[in-house]
C-alpha positions as CSV (number, residue, x, y, z in Angstrom):
1,M,0.0,0.1,0.0
2,A,2.7,2.3,0.9
3,S,4.4,1.7,-2.5
4,Y,1.1,2.5,-4.3
5,N,0.7,5.8,-2.4
6,H,4.3,6.8,-3.2
7,D,3.7,5.9,-7.1
8,K,0.6,8.0,-7.0
9,M,1.9,10.9,-5.1
10,R,4.8,11.0,-7.7
11,D,2.4,10.9,-10.5
12,E,0.6,13.8,-9.3
13,S,3.5,15.9,-8.6
14,P,4.4,18.5,-11.2
15,S,5.5,16.8,-14.5
16,D,8.6,17.8,-16.9
17,D,6.2,20.2,-18.4
18,A,4.1,22.8,-17.0
19,M,1.4,22.1,-19.7
20,A,0.2,19.6,-16.8
21,D,-1.5,22.6,-15.4
22,T,-4.6,22.7,-17.7
23,H,-5.7,25.9,-16.0
24,M,-2.4,27.9,-17.0
25,G,-3.1,31.1,-19.1
26,L,-1.7,31.3,-22.5
27,G,1.1,33.9,-21.7
28,R,2.2,32.0,-18.9
29,Y,2.5,29.0,-20.9
30,L,4.4,30.3,-23.7
31,A,6.8,31.7,-21.1
32,T,7.6,28.3,-20.1
33,R,8.3,26.9,-23.6
34,L,12.0,27.8,-23.5
35,P,12.9,26.7,-19.8
36,T,11.0,23.5,-20.1
37,L,12.8,22.6,-23.3
38,K,16.0,22.3,-21.1
39,P,17.1,18.7,-20.9
40,P,16.2,17.1,-17.6
41,M,19.4,14.5,-17.9
42,A,17.3,12.0,-16.2
43,K,19.5,8.9,-15.2
44,A,18.8,6.1,-17.6
45,P,20.0,2.5,-16.8
46,N,21.9,0.3,-19.2
47,P,19.8,-0.3,-22.2
48,F,20.0,-3.8,-21.8
49,R,18.9,-3.7,-18.1
50,L,15.8,-1.6,-19.5
51,L,14.9,-4.2,-21.6
52,A,15.2,-6.8,-18.9
53,M,12.7,-5.2,-17.0
54,L,10.2,-6.2,-19.4
55,N,8.6,-9.5,-18.3
56,L,7.5,-12.3,-20.8
57,Q,4.1,-11.2,-21.4
58,Q,5.1,-7.5,-22.4
59,W,7.8,-8.9,-24.7
60,L,5.2,-10.6,-26.6
61,F,3.0,-7.7,-26.4
62,F,5.9,-5.8,-27.9
63,L,6.8,-8.2,-30.5
64,V,3.3,-8.8,-32.1
65,A,3.0,-5.0,-32.2
66,F,6.4,-4.5,-33.9
67,I,5.7,-7.4,-36.4
68,A,2.4,-6.1,-37.3
69,W,3.6,-2.3,-37.7
70,S,6.4,-3.6,-39.7
71,W,4.0,-5.5,-42.3
72,D,1.7,-2.7,-42.3
73,A,4.7,-0.6,-43.7
74,F,5.7,-3.4,-45.9
75,D,2.4,-3.3,-47.6
76,F,2.5,0.6,-47.9
77,F,5.6,0.6,-49.7
78,T,4.6,-2.1,-52.3
79,V,3.5,0.7,-54.4
80,S,6.1,3.1,-53.9
81,L,8.7,0.2,-55.0
82,T,6.8,-0.7,-58.1
83,V,5.9,2.9,-59.5
84,S,7.6,2.2,-62.9
85,Q,6.0,-1.2,-63.5
86,L,2.5,0.0,-62.4
87,S,2.9,2.9,-65.0
88,K,3.6,0.6,-67.8
89,Q,1.0,-1.8,-66.6
90,F,-1.9,0.6,-66.5
91,D,-0.4,3.1,-69.1
92,K,-0.4,6.2,-66.6
93,T,2.3,8.5,-65.7
94,T,4.3,8.4,-62.3
95,A,2.2,11.1,-60.9
96,Q,-1.0,9.3,-61.7
97,I,0.4,6.1,-60.0
98,T,1.3,7.9,-56.8
99,W,-2.5,8.5,-56.3
100,G,-2.5,5.0,-55.2
101,I,-0.2,6.2,-52.3
102,T,-2.1,9.3,-51.6
103,L,-5.5,7.4,-51.4
104,V,-4.0,5.0,-48.9
105,L,-2.8,7.9,-46.7
106,M,-6.4,9.8,-47.0
107,F,-8.4,6.7,-46.2
108,R,-6.2,5.5,-43.4
109,S,-7.7,8.3,-41.0
110,V,-11.2,6.6,-41.5
111,G,-9.6,3.3,-40.3
112,A,-8.1,5.1,-37.4
113,I,-11.4,6.4,-36.2
114,I,-13.4,3.0,-36.6
115,F,-10.6,1.0,-35.3
116,G,-9.5,3.4,-32.6
117,I,-13.0,3.6,-30.9
118,A,-13.3,-0.1,-31.4
119,A,-10.1,-0.8,-29.5
120,D,-10.8,1.7,-26.7
121,R,-14.2,0.1,-26.3
122,F,-14.0,-3.6,-27.0
123,G,-10.3,-4.3,-26.3
124,R,-7.2,-4.3,-28.3
125,K,-7.4,-7.9,-29.4
126,W,-10.1,-8.4,-31.8
127,P,-9.9,-5.2,-33.8
128,F,-6.3,-6.0,-34.3
129,I,-7.3,-9.4,-35.7
130,V,-10.0,-7.9,-38.0
131,N,-7.3,-5.4,-39.3
132,N,-4.9,-8.3,-40.4
133,V,-7.8,-10.1,-42.0
134,L,-8.3,-7.0,-44.1
135,F,-4.7,-6.9,-45.0
136,I,-4.9,-10.3,-46.3
137,I,-8.0,-9.8,-48.6
138,L,-7.1,-6.4,-49.9
139,E,-3.5,-7.2,-50.8
140,L,-4.5,-10.1,-52.6
141,G,-7.1,-8.1,-54.5
142,T,-4.5,-5.6,-55.3
143,G,-2.3,-8.2,-56.8
144,F,-5.0,-9.3,-59.2
145,C,-6.1,-5.6,-60.3
146,N,-6.2,-5.4,-64.2
147,T,-7.4,-1.8,-64.5
148,Y,-6.3,1.6,-63.0
149,S,-9.7,2.3,-61.5
150,Q,-9.5,-1.4,-59.7
151,F,-6.0,-0.4,-58.3
152,L,-7.3,2.8,-57.0
153,A,-10.1,1.2,-55.4
154,C,-8.1,-1.6,-53.9
155,R,-5.7,1.0,-52.3
156,A,-8.5,3.1,-51.0
157,L,-10.0,0.4,-49.2
158,F,-6.5,-0.9,-47.9
159,G,-6.1,2.7,-46.4
160,I,-9.0,2.0,-44.2
161,A,-7.6,-1.3,-43.1
162,M,-4.1,-0.1,-42.5
163,G,-5.3,3.0,-40.8
164,G,-6.7,1.1,-37.7
165,L,-3.2,-0.8,-36.8
166,Y,-1.0,2.1,-35.6
167,G,-2.8,3.3,-32.5
168,N,-3.6,-0.3,-31.6
169,A,0.1,-1.5,-32.0
170,A,1.3,1.4,-29.7
171,A,-1.1,0.7,-27.2
172,T,-0.6,-3.1,-27.2
173,A,3.3,-2.6,-27.1
174,L,3.5,0.4,-24.6
175,E,0.5,0.4,-22.0
176,D,2.0,-2.4,-19.8
177,C,5.5,-1.2,-20.5
178,P,7.9,-0.4,-17.4
179,E,8.2,3.4,-17.4
180,Q,12.0,3.5,-17.3
181,A,11.9,1.3,-20.5
182,R,9.4,3.4,-22.4
183,G,11.7,5.5,-24.5
184,I,13.8,2.6,-25.8
185,V,10.7,0.4,-26.4
186,S,9.1,3.2,-28.2
187,G,12.0,3.7,-30.6
188,M,12.2,0.0,-31.1
189,L,8.5,-0.1,-31.8
190,Q,8.6,2.9,-34.6
191,Q,11.3,1.1,-36.3
192,G,9.0,-1.4,-37.4
193,Y,8.2,0.9,-40.0
194,A,11.9,1.2,-41.2
195,F,12.1,-2.5,-41.0
196,G,9.0,-3.1,-43.1
197,Y,10.5,-0.6,-45.6
198,L,13.8,-2.7,-45.7
199,L,11.7,-5.9,-46.1
200,A,9.8,-4.4,-49.1
201,T,12.9,-3.1,-50.6
202,V,14.7,-6.7,-50.5
203,F,11.6,-8.7,-51.4
204,A,10.8,-6.2,-54.2
205,R,14.3,-6.9,-55.8
206,G,13.6,-10.6,-55.4
207,L,10.0,-10.8,-56.4
208,V,9.3,-8.0,-59.1
209,D,10.1,-8.7,-62.7
210,T,11.7,-11.9,-61.8
211,T,8.6,-13.9,-63.0
212,P,6.2,-13.7,-65.8
213,H,3.8,-11.9,-63.4
214,G,5.8,-8.9,-63.3
215,W,4.9,-6.6,-60.3
216,R,2.1,-9.0,-58.8
217,P,4.1,-11.5,-56.7
218,L,4.9,-9.0,-54.4
219,F,1.3,-8.1,-53.5
220,W,0.5,-11.6,-53.2
221,F,3.6,-12.4,-50.9
222,G,2.3,-9.3,-48.8
223,A,-0.9,-11.3,-48.0
224,C,0.8,-14.3,-46.3
225,P,2.5,-13.0,-43.0
226,P,-0.7,-11.5,-41.6
227,V,-2.1,-15.3,-41.2
228,L,0.8,-15.8,-38.7
229,I,0.3,-12.3,-37.0
230,I,-3.3,-13.4,-36.4
231,V,-2.3,-16.7,-35.0
232,F,0.2,-15.0,-32.6
233,R,-2.2,-12.3,-31.4
234,L,-4.9,-15.2,-30.7
235,C,-2.6,-16.6,-28.1
236,L,-2.3,-13.3,-26.1
237,P,-4.5,-11.6,-23.8
238,E,-5.7,-8.2,-23.4
239,T,-3.3,-5.6,-21.8
240,K,-3.7,-5.2,-18.2
241,S,-4.2,-1.3,-18.5
242,Y,-7.2,-2.1,-20.8
243,T,-8.5,-4.7,-18.4
244,E,-8.4,-2.2,-15.6
245,R,-10.5,0.2,-17.6
246,A,-12.9,-2.3,-18.6
247,A,-13.3,-3.3,-14.8
248,V,-14.2,0.5,-13.9
249,R,-16.8,0.4,-16.7
250,K,-18.2,-2.7,-15.4
251,A,-18.1,-1.6,-11.6
252,N,-20.1,1.7,-12.5
253,G,-22.9,-0.4,-13.9
254,N,-23.2,1.0,-17.3
255,V,-20.3,0.0,-19.7
256,A,-21.7,2.0,-22.9
257,G,-22.8,4.8,-20.9
258,T,-19.5,5.2,-18.9
259,F,-17.5,5.0,-22.1
260,I,-19.5,7.7,-23.7
261,A,-19.2,9.7,-20.8
262,E,-15.5,9.4,-21.0
263,G,-15.4,10.6,-24.6
264,K,-17.5,13.7,-23.4
265,V,-15.0,14.6,-20.8
266,A,-11.9,13.8,-23.1
267,L,-13.4,16.2,-25.9
268,K,-14.1,18.8,-23.3
269,K,-10.9,18.8,-21.6
270,H,-8.6,18.1,-24.4
271,W,-9.9,19.2,-27.6
272,L,-7.0,21.7,-28.1
273,L,-4.3,19.1,-27.1
274,L,-6.1,16.6,-30.0
275,T,-5.9,19.7,-32.5
276,Y,-2.3,20.1,-31.7
277,L,-1.3,16.4,-31.9
278,V,-2.9,16.1,-35.7
279,L,-1.1,19.2,-36.8
280,L,2.2,17.7,-35.1
281,M,1.6,14.4,-37.0
282,A,0.9,16.2,-40.2
283,G,4.6,17.6,-39.9
284,F,5.9,14.1,-39.1
285,N,4.3,12.4,-42.0
286,F,5.3,15.0,-44.3
287,M,9.0,14.5,-42.9
288,S,8.7,10.6,-43.5
289,H,6.8,10.6,-46.8
290,G,8.8,13.4,-48.3
291,S,12.0,12.0,-47.8
292,Q,11.3,8.5,-48.6
293,D,8.3,7.9,-51.2
294,L,10.0,9.5,-54.2
295,Y,13.5,8.7,-53.3
296,P,13.7,5.5,-55.3
297,Q,12.5,7.2,-58.1
298,M,14.9,9.9,-57.8
299,L,17.9,7.6,-57.5
300,E,16.8,5.5,-60.7
301,N,15.5,8.5,-62.7
302,Q,17.7,11.3,-61.8
303,F,21.0,9.8,-61.1
304,N,20.7,6.7,-63.4
305,F,21.3,4.2,-60.6
306,S,20.8,0.5,-61.4
307,K,18.2,-1.5,-59.7
308,N,20.9,-3.1,-57.4
309,A,22.5,0.1,-56.6
310,V,18.9,1.5,-55.5
311,T,18.5,-1.4,-53.3
312,V,21.6,-1.2,-51.7
313,T,21.0,2.7,-51.0
314,Q,17.4,2.0,-49.8
315,V,18.8,-1.0,-47.5
316,V,21.4,1.3,-45.9
317,A,18.9,4.2,-45.4
318,N,16.8,1.9,-43.5
319,L,19.6,0.5,-41.3
320,G,20.3,4.2,-40.5
321,A,16.7,4.5,-39.7
322,M,16.5,1.8,-37.5
323,T,19.4,2.7,-35.4
324,G,18.4,6.4,-35.2
325,G,14.9,5.4,-33.9
326,T,16.4,3.1,-31.4
327,V,18.8,5.4,-30.2
328,V,16.9,8.5,-30.0
329,G,13.9,6.8,-28.4
330,Y,16.1,5.7,-25.7
331,S,18.0,9.3,-25.5
332,S,14.6,10.9,-25.1
333,Q,14.3,9.3,-21.6
334,I,17.3,11.4,-20.8
335,F,17.2,14.7,-22.8
336,G,13.3,14.9,-23.1
337,R,10.8,14.3,-25.8
338,R,10.6,17.7,-27.3
339,F,14.6,18.3,-27.1
340,S,15.2,15.2,-28.9
341,I,12.8,15.8,-31.8
342,I,14.3,19.3,-32.4
343,V,18.0,18.2,-32.3
344,M,17.1,15.6,-34.8
345,S,15.1,18.0,-37.0
346,V,18.0,20.4,-37.1
347,V,20.7,17.9,-37.9
348,G,18.4,16.3,-40.5
349,G,18.1,19.8,-42.3
350,L,21.8,20.3,-42.4
351,L,22.0,16.8,-44.2
352,L,19.7,17.8,-47.0
353,Y,22.1,19.0,-49.5
354,P,24.2,15.7,-49.6
355,Y,20.9,13.5,-49.5
356,G,19.5,15.3,-52.5
357,F,22.4,16.4,-54.7
358,V,25.1,13.9,-54.5
359,S,24.9,11.7,-57.6
360,N,27.4,9.0,-56.9
361,K,27.6,6.1,-54.6
362,R,28.6,8.2,-51.8
363,I,25.1,9.3,-51.5
364,I,24.6,6.1,-49.4
365,A,26.2,7.7,-46.4
366,A,24.1,10.5,-46.7
367,A,20.9,8.3,-47.0
368,F,21.9,6.6,-43.5
369,F,22.4,9.5,-41.8
370,E,19.2,11.5,-43.1
371,Q,17.1,8.6,-42.3
372,F,18.9,8.2,-39.1
373,C,17.5,11.7,-38.3
374,V,14.1,11.4,-39.7
375,Q,13.5,8.1,-37.8
376,G,15.3,9.3,-35.0
377,A,12.7,12.2,-34.5
378,W,9.9,9.6,-35.2
379,G,11.3,7.2,-32.4
380,V,10.0,9.5,-29.7
381,I,6.5,9.6,-31.3
382,P,5.0,6.4,-30.1
383,I,5.5,7.3,-26.5
384,H,5.0,11.1,-26.8
385,L,1.6,10.6,-28.2
386,M,0.9,7.7,-25.6
387,E,1.9,10.1,-22.6
388,L,-0.1,13.0,-23.9
389,S,-3.3,11.2,-25.0
390,P,-6.3,10.9,-22.7
391,G,-6.3,7.6,-20.8
392,S,-9.5,6.3,-22.0
393,F,-9.2,7.1,-25.7
394,R,-5.5,6.2,-25.8
395,T,-5.8,4.1,-29.2
396,F,-8.2,6.5,-30.8
397,V,-6.2,9.6,-30.0
398,V,-2.9,8.0,-31.1
399,G,-4.2,6.4,-34.2
400,T,-6.4,9.4,-35.3
401,S,-4.0,11.9,-34.7
402,Y,-1.2,9.8,-36.7
403,Q,-3.7,9.0,-39.5
404,L,-5.3,12.7,-39.6
405,G,-1.9,13.8,-40.0
406,N,-1.4,11.4,-42.8
407,L,-4.4,12.7,-44.5
408,V,-3.0,16.3,-44.5
409,S,0.2,14.8,-45.8
410,S,-1.2,12.6,-48.2
411,A,-0.3,14.2,-51.3
412,S,3.5,14.4,-50.4
413,S,4.5,12.1,-53.3
414,T,2.0,13.7,-55.8
415,I,3.4,17.1,-54.7
416,E,6.8,16.1,-55.2
417,S,6.4,14.1,-58.4
418,T,4.3,17.1,-60.0
419,I,6.6,20.0,-59.0
420,G,9.4,17.9,-60.1
421,E,8.2,17.5,-63.8
422,R,8.9,21.6,-63.8
423,F,12.5,20.7,-63.6
424,P,13.3,18.5,-66.6
425,L,16.7,17.1,-67.3
426,P,18.0,15.7,-70.7
427,P,15.9,12.6,-71.4
428,K,17.6,9.0,-71.5
429,G,16.1,7.4,-74.6
430,K,12.4,7.6,-74.2
431,T,12.5,8.1,-70.7
432,K,11.8,11.6,-69.2
433,R,14.2,12.7,-66.4
434,Y,13.6,15.1,-63.7
435,Q,15.3,16.9,-60.9
436,Y,13.7,15.2,-58.0
437,G,16.4,15.8,-55.6
438,K,16.1,19.7,-55.5
439,V,12.3,19.2,-54.9
440,I,12.9,16.9,-52.2
441,A,15.4,19.0,-50.4
442,I,13.2,22.4,-50.5
443,F,10.2,20.3,-49.5
444,M,12.0,18.7,-46.4
445,A,13.3,22.1,-45.4
446,C,10.1,23.7,-45.2
447,V,8.8,20.5,-43.2
448,Y,11.8,20.4,-40.8
449,V,11.2,24.2,-39.8
450,Y,7.4,23.5,-39.2
451,V,8.3,20.6,-37.1
452,I,10.6,22.5,-35.0
453,I,8.3,25.4,-34.5
454,L,5.3,23.1,-33.5
455,T,7.4,21.0,-31.1
456,F,9.0,23.9,-29.3
457,F,5.5,25.3,-28.5
458,G,4.1,21.9,-27.9
459,P,3.6,20.3,-24.3
460,E,5.3,17.0,-22.9
461,K,4.4,14.7,-20.2
462,R,7.6,12.5,-20.0
463,G,7.0,10.0,-17.1
464,R,3.2,10.0,-17.1
465,R,1.7,6.8,-15.7
466,F,-0.8,5.0,-17.8
467,G,-2.6,3.2,-14.9
468,V,-6.2,3.9,-14.3
469,A,-5.6,4.9,-10.9
470,H,-3.9,8.0,-12.0
471,D,-6.4,8.9,-14.7
472,S,-8.6,12.0,-13.4
473,D,-10.6,11.6,-16.7
474,M,-11.8,8.2,-15.6
475,A,-12.7,9.5,-12.2
476,D,-14.8,12.3,-13.7
477,A,-16.6,10.0,-16.1
478,A,-17.0,7.1,-14.1
479,G,-17.2,8.4,-10.7
480,R,-14.6,8.3,-7.8
481,E,-16.3,5.4,-6.1
482,A,-16.0,3.0,-9.1
483,L,-12.5,3.8,-9.6
484,T,-11.6,3.3,-5.9
485,K,-13.2,0.1,-5.8
486,V,-11.2,-1.1,-8.8
487,T,-7.9,0.2,-7.6
488,R,-8.4,-1.3,-4.1
489,R,-9.0,-4.6,-5.6
490,G,-5.8,-4.4,-7.7
491,E,-3.8,-3.3,-4.6
492,E,-5.1,-6.4,-2.6
493,T,-4.1,-8.6,-5.6
494,R,-0.7,-7.1,-5.8
495,D,-0.3,-7.3,-2.0
496,S,-1.3,-11.0,-2.1
497,S,1.1,-11.7,-5.1
498,D,3.8,-10.1,-3.0
499,A,3.1,-11.9,0.1
500,E,3.0,-15.4,-1.9
501,G,6.7,-14.2,-3.4
502,V,8.0,-13.5,0.3
503,H,6.5,-16.9,1.4
504,A,8.1,-18.9,-1.5
505,E,11.4,-17.0,-1.0
506,T,11.4,-17.8,2.8
507,K,10.7,-21.4,2.1
508,R,14.0,-21.6,-0.1
509,L,15.9,-20.0,2.3
510,P,17.3,-22.8,4.6
511,A,18.6,-24.7,1.5
512,R,20.2,-21.5,-0.2
513,F,21.5,-20.5,3.4
514,S,23.2,-23.6,4.1
515,T,25.0,-23.7,1.0
516,A,26.4,-20.1,0.8
517,S,29.7,-18.7,1.7
518,S,30.1,-16.3,4.8
519,K,29.8,-13.6,2.4
520,G,26.9,-15.0,0.6
521,K,25.1,-15.6,4.0
522,L,25.3,-11.9,4.6
523,K,23.8,-11.0,1.3
524,I,21.2,-13.5,1.7
525,L,20.0,-12.0,5.3
526,A,20.4,-8.3,3.7
527,Q,18.1,-9.1,0.7
528,L,15.6,-10.9,3.3
529,A,15.5,-7.7,5.6
530,T,14.5,-5.7,2.5
531,T,11.6,-8.0,1.3
532,L,9.9,-8.9,4.6
533,P,7.0,-6.8,5.5
534,F,8.5,-5.4,8.7
535,P,6.3,-2.8,10.6
536,K,7.4,0.8,10.1
537,L,7.6,3.1,13.1
538,A,5.6,6.2,13.0
539,A,7.6,9.6,12.6
């Protein structure tokens, strides 16, 4: 009980960001932006020790979320990596084919709303499974398209399915994660995106134009792994965090009514924050899609790279992305979320010239470090959004803000390819060539400035606790009595588990003590003194 009260008091103490005070005036809030940007320099254990904090179930939650998010990215990039083949198949320009990318981004927000609400109301498990069933059906459908209209229709529907996954994956991986390990786990989770891009690049090289079916085998193959992901998720339970919330709703006597009340409280108290998150995610999605979607086309069309050279460059870039996301995600636990994002945006901006203008193989180094910065900033995002989101609608807010940001940025590749056509280069045979590198550099410079400004003026709640006992919104919606009943039951369960653990340790003591050395016996006695529930003296 003492431990619980200490945690609760720590949660209710001032957070890293003064934005924790929701009644703060605008002038005072703006005055806190620069002081709160100062890195807290929090102590962070060795990253391997942090990862060792996760128990088996938490690791399994992370793995299923990471694999699903990786395959989400794989499915998305199947179009980006087959633009030339699709242009020939449907007799369309590059700009017209990139509408297949734009439609996916536009319709993902619909999926985020539908599946986000479903996951917050009914649990993380079944909406996650339905998502993956739809992946199988629609990825197969894309592979069998014979007309441009069929292709666009399939990609639009695919966008709805893809949109529901991100928020659910973030909640599944991070809700039950130990607080100190959140930064590094967030960075690792986000790199599922880069890992999926890497897999898509490799499999595109092996499956596209290597059979009489051209580009189609890549999409057919994309429909297979979700079967295994579904089986994996079926073997796992709901997260403890969601189970606690479901118990509070049930204790209140009206599950649906309580859920609706939670939504009203969240909108009333956090509408400005939700707007901010959408604008922030628009910038981040412009950052990723602006730097990646047209890059293979730039290497091939502008710099005349061979398919093998494009593949190698993309692989190295994604290795940089995975490294950056993990390192910066971990570092954000020490330096803060906002500070980490801003530093990566500044460094990424400085690297834009070599990223878009070096025309030989040395561009590989620029691609590695540019994607280190882009995905380094992104590595902070899953936990940053989770910490800022209202507890009862975590999946909905994380997923919807991300996907509405995708909607705003959905025309990234179309904008770049259309503007690029205004900067022609001498053609190579019948192939028209354009200065895509110049367009990407200018576009990304504007995006970095936008992200820096928005992050600087935004809030941060590093270290926020996710348990229902620390959620004032749930107390307002369900009532303090229902919340207290469930949290008290949870305390009793934890106390019982602790007592059983102490009892088991005590039973093993004689055998350990008899075989230990003198120094070992002292260590055992010291350990026992810290675990037994001795009464505390009043001050």
